[in-house]
N, C-alpha and C positions, 0 to 999 in steps of 0.2 A: 339580577345587581343592585346592591345598594348603593346610595348617593355615595359613600365613604368608601367604595370598594375602587381601587386603582383602575384601569384600563388593563384588558388582558393583551399584553404586547404580542405581537403578529408578524410573523415573517413570512415571505411566500417565495417558494422553492419554484424554480419554471417561472419564465415570464412571456409565453407562448399565448396562443389567442384564448384558450381556455381561461385562464388568469384574468386577460383584460375584459374578456364581457360578460365573466361570470362571479370570480373570485373578488377582486376590486371592489366590483360595484355592490357586493353583498358584505361585505368589510365597511366600506363608506354608508351604506344603510344604518349598520349597526352604531353607528355615532360615537357617543363617548365611552360605550363599552367595550372598545376595542383601540388600540392603536397599532397602525402597519407602522415598524421600525427597519424593516429591511426587505429588499427584494436580492435574490440571487441566482444567477443564470451562467451556463459556461460561456456564454455570449455576452460579453462586457456592454457591448452597444443596447442589445436588447433589454437588458437589466438596466440598464440608465436611461431608455426611452419609458420603461413601464413606470420605473420610479419618480423621473420627473413629471410624467403624467397625473401621478397622484400625490405629490407631495411628500414622498417615502423619502427619508434622510440618508438609510444604509444601504450600499450596493456593493454586493460581493459578486465573484465569480467561483469561489471556493467552499462549499456548505461547510467546512470543518471551522474555518475565518469565522463566519457569519456567528455560527453557534456559540462559540467560545468568545467574541465580542458582543454580540446583541442579548443573550441571554434569553431569546423569547420562550415566552408560556405557550404559547401554539404554531405550529409551523404548518401553514398550507402546503401540500404537495403536490403542483402540476406540472408535473415533467413528462416526459413519455413515458409507458409501463415500464420499459429496463430500468428505469433508472427510481421507479418507487421503492423496492426493498431496501438499496443503499441508504435513501434519503429518510427512510420512515425509522427506523433501527436506529442511524445517527443521533435522528430528534429524541427520541426516547429514550435514549443513553443519554443523552445531555439535559434529560428533566423536562422537556418539552410534550405539550400533547399535540396528536395528529390528527389533520383533517386529509386526507390524501383521493385525489379520483380517482375515479375507474379507469379500468379495472384494477382492483385491490393491489392484486401480485401476479407473477406468472403463472403460478402453482399452487396448488394446499399447502406444499412442503414451507414454500416462502411465508404464505400467512399464516402458519402454525410456527415460526418461526419468530415472526413478529410478534403475536399473542404472548411467546414465551418470555418476551421482553417486558411486557408491561407489569405493573407492580399496582396492587391492591389501592385503592382511591386515587391512583394515576401517578403518572401520565398512560392513557388510554390511547389507541390508534383508529380513529373512524373515518368511514369511507364514504365517497358523495354518492349518496341514492336518495336524489331530492326526491323523486315523484312519489315517495313513500308520504312527505310533511305537508301535499297540499290540502286544503280542509275536506274535501269530498273524498280523498281517500282513508284519512283520519275516522269521518262521520263512517266509512263504509265498514271499516274493520271494526269498529264497535258495535254495527249491527250483526255483521257476522258472530260476533263473540257472545252475544246478547241471544243469537238463533232468533232473532228478529224476520230475515229473510227466508228462513228456512235452512234446509240442508243445503250446500254446496254439491252440485253435481257435473256440471260441464265448465269449461273455462277456454278461452282462444286467446291468444295472446302473440301477436303478429308486429313486428318491427320491419315494414317495406320500406326502405330508404334508397336512396340512389347516390352511389360516388362513383364518379367518371374515373378514368385512366388517369387522370393530374393528379388525384388526390391520391393517388398510392407511390406516385413519384417521390414523396416524402419518405427517405431511406429507411426509416424504421417502421413505416406501416405494411402490411403483410407478410408480414415474417413470423415465423412462431419465436426466434431467439428475441426479438424485441418487443413485440406486442401482444405474443400471448399466442393469439388466433384471429378469427376472421371476424364476423359481424354476431358470432354466436358470443365473443368475448369484448369486443369493441363497442359493441351499436346495439344491441339485445336486451345487452345487461341492465339496465333501467326498468324496460318493462318487466323482463323477467321477475326482477327482484321486489317489483310492486305486486307482481302476480304471487310470488311464494309469503309477502310481507300478510298477503291479504289470506290466503288460501292455507299458509301453513306449510309444514313439513313434506317435502315427497318421498316416494318410496321405491319407484323405478321409472327409469327413462329407456325407450329407444327412439334413436334420430339417424338420421341419413344428411350426408354432406356434400357438397360438390365445388368444384371451380370450375364455373362454367363459360366465364367472361373476362375479369379482370385479371389482370399480371401480377399474381400475387402466390405466393408459397402457400397460403391458407386458402380454406375455403370462401368462396363468396356469397353464398346460400344454405342454410340448413333449415331440415325439418325435424320436430320430436314429437311423441307422444309419452306424456307424463302422466303417472300414477300418483296419487297423494295419499297420506298416511290416512285422510277422512274419508276415502273413497271415490273419491273425484278425479275426473279424467281431464286432462288439459292437452290440446295442441298449440305448439309453437311452432313459426316461421321467422328467422332472422335473414334480412337479404339487404344486399347493397347495389342490389340489380334494379330496382324499381322505379322507374319514372314517375308515376302518382305515388308521392310518399305520404305516409302515415304510419301512426304508432296506435295500436287498436289492442282495447281488452275489454272482453266480456264476459261475465261469469252470471251463469244460470242456475239460480237456487230451486227448491220445491216451490217458495211464493214469487217470486222476480226475476228477471233479469237485468242485471247494471251491466251500461258501457260506457268507457268512455274511448274517446278518438281525437286526436291531438297529433303535433308533430315532434317537438323538443320542448312543450312544458304545457301545462291546463291550468284552466279556472272552472268555476262551477258549470260553466256554460257549455262546457265540451264532455258533459256527463248526462247520460238517460236512463231513467229508473222506469220499467216497465215491470207491472203487477202481472201476476198468473191469472187465467181469468176467474179462479175462484176466490179471488183475495178483490173484494168491494167496499172494505171499508176505508171509505175516503181520506178521514183523520188520518189513519196510519198510514196509507200512502203516502200525504201530506209530509210525513214527519219523516219520510225516509231522506228527502234532498237537504243537501247542508245548506246551513246558512252563514253568511261571513264573509262568502268568497274568499278565500286565503289560498293564491296560487301555488300550484309547486313551485319550489326553485330552491335555488343555493340559499339565499336569504333566510328560508323558512326554517332549512336546516341547521345553519348556523346558529338560529337562535337556541336551538333544542340542547346544540353542543355546547354553546355557552353556558347554557343551564346547566347541563351534567358537569361541567367544569366547576363551578361555582359549587355544587352539591358534593363535590369529589365522587360522582358516579361514573360509570361505565356509559359512554353513551349510544342512542340509537345508533344501528348500523356499522356496532362494532364486534370484536369478538364473533361468538358463536352468531349473531345475529348479522352480522356481516360475512360471515361464510358460506351461509347457507346455499345464494346463489352463485360461488363458485366452487359450492359442490356437483349444483346441477351442470354447469358448464361442463365440467370436467366429467360428469358423464357422458353426456350429451357428444364430445369429444371421442371419449373411449368408445360407446355403441356405436358412433356414425364411421371410424376408423376398425372397430374387431366385425362389424355388421352383426351384434346382438347386443340383446336389454343389457343394462346395467343398473344395478341397485345402487344406492346408497351405502349400504353397510360396505361393498366390495373397496371402496374410495381409503384404504389406509394408507399405513406406511410400506407395505409391501407390495403396494401395485404401482408399477411405472407410470402411469396418469397422474399419482399423486405428486410426482416430481416433475412432470412434465407434459403438458395438455396435448402433446402430439405421440406423448409414450418414449419418448427417445427414438421415433422411428424417422423414417426418411420424411424431409421437410417439404414436400408437396402433397397436398391432403389429395387433390386427385390422382397422383403415381400411386398412392397407398390404395386408395377404393377400388383403382383398377385392380392392384394386385389380388383385389381381396374378390373381386369377380372374377378373375381369371382362376381363383384357387378353387370356386364355387361350380364352374365352367364344367 
């Protein structure tokens, strides 16, 4: 942004934890490039508290009022998932760009409805997938595109987290109609997005899911095998039952293994690059690792979003680029709940899972899985 450009006027919708710990600090780090003009939340006390803590003048409880009075350039949507669609559509219709927390929407149908309301040159809706934007992931993506590491062959993508029973006492969590799904949708989405960002499109997925311990309607663990259009094969595990928490991604190429292990964000120190035995050129190996140590963060993604706004271009993690991981999640749920592999090509408007991640069937994933097992017995 040039020195003569006015700051981007930003409004934050949703004054919960993610806005406090991630979005407001990222906006503050952007300095004079942005001006946070309003906070909106259905709980007026919470909106006032967040606004007061960050010196934000506007405080609202009704989204339409905030959009009409403040005319923001950018709206950050940090509400529970069930409210994403309404907030994103209203903001786009008001002429504002949008940066929405994960998961983008509760279904592919909702996602496509949002995309249909975008306009050429903006405003566009982008979604929070901050793990793409760390320096190591960016460098790795360039290496993959250049063929520097050889062909991708095998991938492991694990999100093994722990969420106790108290976590799910928040009314919207663990319910199909308000969260959209369990850890497959709400927790593992970041690692899976990074996996797809690096390896590209997927072709087929075969998944299982279960509700083993938490008092939820959705699953609390899922496993999947994914075939990529490149020919690579990957395994995915998403869990909220794992006391030793980790987020782990491993990619095996013909010439190297690349790994990253962290929890909620990485820097260069979390990555490991291992050459295959036949790769002995020390200069080549030394060139694989990133330089500059840019961590994955909301701050890094916000910088890319602001650059896209200035250029009038669709930002990363928007449109088809943001949809890919939601397609995979939809395929995983359909596979787990029907007991068969699902191809990406199946996920069209005639598929009930396109409209609802549980296919519009019984709300408890365990009940459905038990029904499938009984039917095959």
